[in-house]
MARKERO-234932 format. One record per residue (C-alpha): residue in three letters; x, y, z. Coordinates in steps of 0.02 Angstrom, whole numbers, plus 50000, padded with zeros to 5 digits. Each point is the difference from the previous one (the first is absolute). Layout:
! residues N
ALAXYZ
...
//
This chain:
! residues 78
MET501665046350825
THR501174986350057
LEU500224983249916
TYR499194992150153
GLU498465011349986
TYR499894996049814
LYS500094981250033
MET498585001550127
LEU498825006249863
SER498904988049903
GLU500684995149829
ASP498735011249912
LYS500515014950109
GLN501844996149965
TYR499705001349813
ASP498965015850025
THR501435007650100
VAL501314995449871
PHE499045007649855
ALA499395015450096
LYS501505004550108
GLY501464990549924
LYS501255009649897
PHE500384991349835
LEU501874996749982
ASP500364987749860
ILE499444985449890
VAL500984984449954
ILE499374987749869
GLU500604982150012
GLY499214987249885
SER498125000750015
SER500065009950163
LYS500095018650033
TYR500615005550172
VAL499485017450056
LEU500895007950148
TYR499175012550116
ALA500665008950155
ILE498925003250153
ASP500895009950135
LYS501514989250045
PHE499604983649912
PHE499674993549825
VAL498584990249921
GLU500264990049841
VAL498444995649901
GLU500164986049872
TRP498905000649846
ASN499744986749867
ASN500405008749834
LYS498864988849898
THR498425001850105
ASP500425017050078
GLU499494993150170
ILE500865001450168
VAL500904983950047
GLY500575005350173
LYS501005012350102
GLY501435000550122
GLU500615012350129
PHE501795003350053
LYS501205013150065
CYS501584994249909
GLY500834984649930
ASP499964989549843
ASN498265005749950
LEU500595017949995
ASP501574995149904
ARG498894995249852
TYR499735018749968
SER501835004849994
ASN500755000349827
VAL501534990750059
PRO500244983249913
LYS499934985050116
GLU501564989650021
ILE499974983049918
//
């Protein structure tokens, strides 16, 4: 599945695809949010959860960039 094909799905189908076909990669906790990273073929999906309510806040899709950098253990420059 390409990122374009994924984006053409309804939002419900996108979530179904992430949780059924996505490969879990990592979790990052920042404040009251938990970011869960999944890989689908050649792109990534990040699902944001509210830690207090355990509900999904949103999601984002990307192939590379700053969003992916969050999951490296390299400290950010100040």
